[in-house]
C-alpha positions as CSV (number, residue, x, y, z in Angstrom):
1,M,32.3,5.5,-56.5
2,T,33.0,6.4,-60.1
3,A,35.3,4.5,-62.2
4,E,36.4,4.2,-66.2
5,I,35.8,0.7,-67.6
6,S,36.3,-0.8,-70.8
7,E,34.8,-4.0,-72.0
8,L,35.2,-4.5,-76.0
9,G,35.0,-7.9,-78.0
10,K,34.3,-9.4,-81.3
11,T,34.1,-12.4,-83.2
12,S,36.5,-11.3,-86.0
13,Q,38.7,-8.7,-85.1
14,A,41.1,-6.8,-87.3
15,T,44.2,-5.4,-86.0
16,L,46.4,-2.7,-87.7
17,A,49.6,-4.0,-89.0
18,G,51.0,-1.4,-91.7
19,Q,50.6,2.2,-92.4
20,H,49.2,4.7,-95.5
21,A,51.9,7.2,-96.9
22,D,49.1,10.1,-94.5
23,G,49.3,8.1,-91.4
24,G,46.2,6.1,-91.5
25,F,46.6,2.1,-90.9
26,V,46.0,-0.2,-93.1
27,P,44.3,-3.4,-91.1
28,D,44.9,-6.8,-91.1
29,Q,42.1,-9.3,-92.3
30,S,43.2,-11.8,-90.0
31,R,45.9,-12.4,-86.6
32,A,47.2,-14.5,-88.5
33,E,48.9,-12.1,-90.3
34,R,50.3,-9.8,-87.8
35,K,54.2,-9.1,-88.6
36,K,56.8,-11.4,-87.4
37,S,60.9,-11.1,-88.2
38,F,64.2,-11.9,-86.1
39,D,65.2,-8.1,-88.2
40,V,64.9,-5.2,-85.9
41,A,64.8,-2.6,-88.5
42,D,61.2,-4.2,-89.5
43,F,60.1,-2.9,-86.1
44,G,59.6,0.9,-85.5
45,V,59.1,2.5,-82.2
46,P,55.4,2.5,-81.4
47,S,53.5,5.6,-81.5
48,G,50.7,3.9,-79.7
49,R,48.1,4.1,-82.4
50,E,48.6,0.7,-83.8
51,E,46.7,-2.0,-82.3
52,E,49.0,-3.8,-80.5
53,W,50.3,-0.7,-78.6
54,R,46.7,1.5,-78.5
55,F,46.1,0.6,-74.7
56,T,50.0,0.5,-73.4
57,P,51.7,4.1,-72.3
58,V,54.5,3.9,-75.1
59,D,55.5,7.4,-73.9
60,R,56.8,6.0,-70.9
61,L,59.2,3.4,-72.7
62,S,60.9,5.5,-75.0
63,P,64.3,3.6,-73.0
64,L,63.2,0.4,-73.1
65,L,62.2,0.8,-76.9
66,A,65.6,1.9,-77.7
67,E,67.8,-0.4,-78.8
68,K,70.3,-0.7,-76.5
69,V,72.6,-3.3,-74.9
70,T,72.1,-4.9,-71.5
71,D,74.1,-2.8,-68.9
72,D,77.3,-5.4,-67.4
73,D,75.2,-5.2,-63.7
74,A,71.3,-4.7,-64.7
75,L,70.1,-8.1,-63.8
76,T,71.3,-10.9,-61.2
77,V,70.3,-14.4,-62.1
78,T,70.0,-17.7,-60.0
79,I,68.8,-20.6,-60.3
80,E,67.4,-23.7,-57.9
81,G,66.5,-27.5,-57.8
82,E,67.8,-30.4,-59.6
83,G,66.6,-33.1,-62.2
84,F,67.5,-30.9,-65.0
85,E,69.9,-29.3,-67.4
86,T,71.2,-26.1,-68.3
87,G,73.5,-24.4,-70.8
88,T,73.3,-21.2,-72.6
89,L,72.4,-21.1,-77.1
90,A,73.9,-18.2,-79.0
91,I,71.3,-16.3,-81.6
92,G,71.0,-19.0,-84.6
93,E,71.5,-22.0,-82.3
94,A,68.6,-24.1,-82.4
95,P,65.7,-24.7,-80.6
96,R,66.5,-21.0,-79.9
97,G,64.2,-19.0,-82.5
98,T,62.0,-22.3,-83.5
99,V,59.4,-21.5,-82.0
100,L,59.3,-17.7,-81.0
101,T,59.6,-15.5,-84.2
102,P,59.6,-11.6,-82.5
103,G,56.2,-10.3,-83.1
104,D,57.1,-6.6,-81.9
105,R,59.4,-4.5,-81.5
106,A,60.2,-5.6,-77.5
107,S,60.2,-8.6,-78.7
108,V,62.8,-8.6,-81.5
109,L,65.1,-6.5,-79.3
110,A,65.1,-9.3,-76.4
111,H,66.0,-11.6,-79.1
112,A,68.6,-9.4,-80.8
113,L,70.6,-8.1,-77.9
114,T,70.8,-11.5,-76.1
115,Q,74.4,-12.9,-77.4
116,D,73.7,-15.8,-75.0
117,A,70.3,-17.4,-74.2
118,S,69.1,-19.3,-71.0
119,H,68.9,-23.2,-72.0
120,L,67.0,-25.3,-69.7
121,V,66.0,-28.9,-70.5
122,I,64.0,-31.4,-68.3
123,P,64.8,-34.7,-69.5
124,A,62.8,-37.4,-71.1
125,E,60.4,-38.8,-69.0
126,A,61.9,-37.0,-65.5
127,E,59.1,-36.0,-63.2
128,L,60.8,-33.2,-61.2
129,T,59.7,-33.8,-57.5
130,Q,60.5,-30.2,-56.9
131,P,60.2,-26.7,-59.0
132,A,63.2,-25.5,-60.9
133,R,62.8,-21.4,-59.9
134,L,65.0,-19.0,-61.8
135,T,65.4,-15.7,-60.1
136,I,65.6,-12.2,-61.9
137,H,66.6,-9.1,-59.6
138,G,67.0,-6.2,-61.1
139,E,69.7,-3.6,-59.6
140,G,68.3,-0.2,-60.3
141,A,65.5,1.4,-62.4
142,D,67.8,2.9,-64.5
143,K,69.5,-0.3,-66.0
144,R,68.8,-1.7,-69.4
145,A,68.7,-5.7,-69.5
146,N,67.4,-7.7,-72.6
147,G,66.7,-11.4,-72.1
148,H,65.7,-14.6,-73.5
149,V,65.6,-18.0,-72.2
150,V,64.6,-21.3,-73.5
151,I,62.2,-24.0,-71.8
152,E,62.4,-27.4,-73.3
153,A,60.4,-30.0,-71.8
154,K,60.9,-33.6,-73.1
155,H,58.6,-36.3,-73.6
156,H,57.1,-37.5,-71.6
157,S,58.5,-35.4,-68.6
158,K,56.7,-33.7,-66.0
159,A,57.9,-30.2,-64.4
160,L,57.0,-26.9,-62.7
161,V,59.4,-24.1,-63.3
162,I,58.7,-20.5,-61.7
163,L,60.1,-17.7,-62.8
164,D,60.7,-15.0,-60.4
165,H,61.2,-11.2,-61.3
166,T,61.9,-8.6,-58.0
167,G,64.1,-5.5,-58.2
168,S,64.1,-2.9,-60.6
169,A,65.2,-2.5,-64.2
170,Q,64.1,-2.0,-67.6
171,V,63.4,-5.1,-69.0
172,T,63.0,-6.5,-72.3
173,A,62.6,-10.5,-72.1
174,N,61.3,-13.6,-74.6
175,V,60.6,-17.1,-73.0
176,E,60.8,-19.9,-75.6
177,I,58.6,-22.6,-74.2
178,I,58.8,-26.3,-75.8
179,T,56.7,-29.1,-74.7
180,E,57.4,-31.9,-76.9
181,D,54.9,-35.2,-76.9
182,G,53.8,-36.6,-73.8
183,A,55.1,-34.0,-71.3
184,D,53.2,-31.8,-68.7
185,L,54.8,-28.6,-68.2
186,T,53.6,-25.9,-65.5
187,L,55.2,-22.1,-65.8
188,V,54.7,-19.6,-63.6
189,S,55.8,-16.0,-64.0
190,V,55.5,-14.2,-60.7
191,Q,56.8,-9.9,-61.5
192,R,57.0,-9.0,-57.8
193,W,58.9,-5.4,-59.7
194,D,59.6,-2.9,-57.3
195,D,57.4,0.3,-58.1
196,D,59.5,1.7,-61.1
197,A,60.2,-1.3,-63.1
198,L,59.3,-1.3,-66.4
199,H,59.0,-5.1,-67.9
200,L,58.3,-6.1,-71.1
201,A,57.7,-10.0,-72.1
202,D,56.8,-12.5,-74.8
203,H,56.4,-16.3,-74.0
204,T,55.4,-18.1,-76.8
205,A,54.9,-22.3,-76.3
206,L,54.9,-25.0,-78.7
207,V,52.2,-27.6,-77.6
208,G,53.6,-30.7,-78.9
209,R,50.8,-34.5,-79.2
210,D,48.8,-35.0,-76.3
211,A,51.0,-32.6,-74.4
212,S,49.8,-30.2,-71.3
213,Y,51.2,-26.7,-71.2
214,R,49.9,-24.6,-68.0
215,H,51.2,-20.9,-67.8
216,I,50.9,-18.8,-64.7
217,A,51.1,-15.1,-64.5
218,V,51.2,-13.4,-61.5
219,T,51.4,-10.2,-61.9
220,L,52.0,-7.6,-58.4
221,G,54.8,-5.3,-59.3
222,G,56.0,-2.9,-61.6
223,A,55.3,0.8,-62.9
224,I,54.9,-1.0,-66.3
225,V,54.1,-4.7,-66.9
226,R,53.2,-5.9,-70.3
227,M,52.8,-9.6,-70.8
228,N,52.0,-11.8,-74.2
229,S,51.4,-15.2,-73.8
230,N,51.1,-17.4,-76.7
231,V,50.6,-21.2,-77.6
232,R,50.2,-22.9,-80.7
233,Y,50.2,-26.5,-81.1
234,A,53.0,-29.4,-83.0
235,G,50.0,-32.2,-83.3
236,P,46.6,-33.2,-82.3
237,G,45.6,-33.7,-77.9
238,G,47.5,-30.8,-77.2
239,E,45.8,-28.8,-73.9
240,A,46.8,-25.3,-72.7
241,T,45.7,-23.7,-69.9
242,L,46.8,-19.7,-69.7
243,L,45.9,-18.4,-66.0
244,G,46.5,-15.1,-64.8
245,V,46.0,-12.9,-61.7
246,Y,47.2,-9.0,-61.0
247,F,46.2,-6.2,-58.6
248,S,47.2,-2.4,-60.1
249,D,47.7,0.3,-57.5
250,A,48.0,4.2,-58.3
251,G,50.4,4.8,-61.2
252,Q,50.9,0.9,-62.5
253,H,50.0,-0.2,-65.7
254,L,49.5,-4.0,-65.8
255,E,48.8,-5.1,-69.4
256,H,48.7,-9.1,-70.5
257,R,48.1,-10.4,-73.9
258,S,47.3,-13.8,-74.7
259,F,47.1,-15.2,-78.7
260,V,46.1,-19.2,-78.5
261,D,46.5,-20.0,-82.5
262,H,44.8,-23.2,-82.7
263,N,46.7,-24.7,-86.0
264,A,45.7,-28.8,-85.5
265,P,42.8,-31.2,-84.4
266,R,41.4,-32.3,-80.8
267,C,43.0,-29.8,-79.0
268,T,42.0,-27.6,-76.0
269,S,42.5,-24.2,-74.6
270,L,41.3,-23.1,-71.0
271,V,42.4,-18.9,-70.8
272,T,41.2,-17.2,-67.3
273,Y,42.3,-13.8,-66.2
274,K,41.3,-12.2,-63.2
275,G,42.3,-8.8,-61.4
276,A,41.6,-5.9,-59.3
277,L,42.1,-2.1,-59.0
278,Q,42.6,0.9,-56.6
279,G,44.1,4.2,-56.8
280,E,43.6,6.8,-58.8
281,T,45.3,6.0,-62.5
282,A,46.1,2.3,-61.7
283,R,45.2,0.5,-65.1
284,T,45.2,-2.9,-66.0
285,V,44.5,-4.2,-70.1
286,W,43.6,-7.9,-71.0
287,V,43.8,-8.4,-74.6
288,G,42.5,-12.4,-75.4
289,D,42.8,-13.8,-79.3
290,V,41.7,-16.8,-80.4
291,L,42.2,-18.0,-83.7
292,I,40.5,-21.5,-85.1
293,R,42.1,-22.1,-88.1
294,A,40.3,-24.5,-90.7
295,E,42.4,-27.7,-90.4
296,A,41.7,-27.3,-86.4
297,E,38.5,-29.6,-86.4
298,G,37.1,-30.9,-83.1
299,I,38.7,-28.5,-80.4
300,E,37.3,-26.2,-77.8
301,T,38.5,-23.7,-76.3
302,Y,37.1,-20.6,-73.9
303,E,38.5,-17.3,-72.4
304,L,37.4,-15.3,-69.3
305,N,38.2,-12.3,-68.3
306,R,36.9,-10.4,-65.2
307,N,38.2,-7.0,-63.7
308,L,37.0,-6.1,-60.0
309,V,37.6,-1.6,-59.3
310,L,38.1,-1.0,-55.6
311,T,38.3,2.4,-55.4
312,D,37.7,5.7,-57.6
313,G,39.7,6.8,-60.5
314,A,41.0,2.9,-61.8
315,R,40.5,1.9,-65.5
316,A,40.5,-1.3,-66.7
317,D,40.1,-2.3,-70.7
318,S,39.1,-6.0,-71.8
319,V,39.0,-7.2,-75.2
320,P,38.2,-10.5,-76.0
321,N,38.7,-12.0,-79.8
322,L,37.4,-14.9,-81.3
323,E,38.3,-15.7,-85.0
324,I,36.7,-18.9,-86.7
325,E,37.7,-20.4,-89.8
326,T,35.8,-24.3,-89.5
327,G,32.2,-25.2,-87.7
328,E,34.0,-28.4,-86.8
329,I,34.5,-27.6,-83.6
330,E,33.5,-29.0,-80.2
331,G,32.9,-25.6,-78.6
332,A,34.3,-21.9,-78.7
333,G,33.4,-19.3,-76.2
334,H,34.1,-16.1,-74.5
335,A,33.2,-13.4,-71.8
336,S,34.4,-10.7,-69.7
337,S,33.4,-8.3,-67.4
338,T,34.3,-5.1,-65.6
339,G,32.6,-3.7,-62.6
340,R,32.7,-2.4,-58.6
341,F,32.2,-4.3,-55.6
342,D,29.1,-5.9,-55.0
343,D,27.0,-4.0,-52.3
344,E,24.3,-6.5,-52.1
345,Q,27.0,-8.7,-50.8
346,L,28.7,-6.1,-48.5
347,F,25.2,-5.3,-47.3
348,Y,24.3,-9.3,-46.4
349,L,28.2,-9.6,-44.7
350,Q,27.8,-6.6,-42.7
351,A,24.0,-7.6,-41.8
352,R,25.6,-10.7,-40.4
353,G,28.0,-8.6,-38.1
354,I,31.4,-8.9,-40.3
355,P,33.1,-5.2,-39.8
356,E,33.1,-3.0,-43.2
357,A,36.8,-3.8,-43.7
358,E,36.5,-7.3,-43.3
359,A,33.6,-7.8,-45.4
360,R,35.5,-6.4,-48.4
361,R,38.3,-8.6,-47.8
362,L,36.2,-11.5,-47.9
363,V,34.8,-10.3,-51.5
364,V,37.7,-9.9,-53.0
365,R,39.0,-13.3,-51.7
366,G,36.3,-14.7,-53.1
367,F,36.5,-13.0,-56.3
368,F,40.0,-14.8,-56.8
369,A,39.5,-18.2,-55.4
370,D,38.2,-19.6,-58.5
371,I,41.5,-18.9,-60.1
372,I,44.0,-19.6,-57.2
373,N,42.4,-22.9,-56.6
374,K,43.4,-23.4,-60.6
375,I,46.5,-22.3,-60.2
376,G,47.2,-24.8,-57.1
377,V,50.7,-24.2,-56.6
378,P,51.1,-23.7,-52.7
379,E,54.7,-22.5,-53.8
380,V,52.7,-19.7,-55.9
381,V,49.8,-19.6,-53.9
382,D,51.0,-18.6,-50.6
383,P,52.8,-15.7,-51.0
384,L,50.5,-14.8,-53.5
385,M,47.1,-14.5,-50.8
386,E,50.0,-13.0,-48.4
387,A,50.5,-9.8,-51.6
388,I,46.8,-10.0,-51.9
389,E,46.1,-9.2,-48.0
390,A,48.7,-6.6,-47.9
391,E,46.8,-4.8,-51.5
392,L,43.5,-4.8,-49.2
393,A,45.3,-3.3,-46.5
394,A,46.2,-0.5,-48.7
395,T,42.9,-0.7,-50.3
396,Q,41.0,0.2,-46.7
397,E,43.0,3.1,-46.3
398,I,42.2,4.7,-49.5
399,V,38.4,3.8,-49.1
400,E,38.1,5.7,-46.2
401,E,40.5,8.5,-47.8
402,Q,37.5,8.5,-50.3
403,A,34.7,8.7,-48.1
């Protein structure tokens, strides 16, 4: 089997944000210097040479990166659950825009072109017994949609919020999350788009004092899906966990980027993403940035990315970055790996009478097992396992064709 594998990482990586008159890019000295603005004019259409876009097939995103308003019938949005409040927020109406300041063209378009953002509030000290579920269904691959959602978990509340994306559309979307002091919020974003959907998303959270925030990304569908998951802290003692599972087929580009900004003391973060790839031109990208500022003493952080290449012709890029401005921390580290099936594992299982197809399924299940156990949400895990089983059936057909 042949596959393209890329693993890159640095303790401190400069980013390319500015541009010389001759076309060359000027490197930032820190991830903290990345441009942010609410003005669309501050972000031109990317060329693909910029650091934050260099892995993304921007040539296929021209319709989505154009300044175009939402088509009237592009999306159908339904909200299910009880125990929370809903409403809308206009541009400039707090708390909209207090946590998420756009950092790229897709995010600024979602902000500027969404007049009324959806607003979901979990009341103080409330504990939701059932998930709050937002189902976003695209009505056509040629339809443009821009969206913005603001989620507030008031102090000492506890809730699970699920965003479920289905159908097809061209979508730019922001999700702004406020987790107040002592709150416990889990946000799950499931991308089950049709094969022709385009989805660019920015999820940015502010984690309060002694609050707990979990962000879970499950990406299985879509032609191009690119999700930025960002976290910073409003006080000491905050905990942030970012988990991701993705499975890319032929022709799919699935890209996940995370940025944990440790800007407060005695906080923790754990980032764990795992993905599998199969088929010609299947592509995944994971870029993980962690910035530990000088004031973030006593923090602990770790980020991990693992990729499993199942067939010929797939490519995974994995880039962990760690930038440290203080040595007074509990611990910090990162790791990434990309590889093919372990032939010894397959041989071990087959030597015990397990057919090859079933042996492959067991290896992949084992690969995903630890992160699926960390998710621990039946409403997410059960459909995820069914989807992985369907992907594995397709994998076996590809393997047989390549044999």
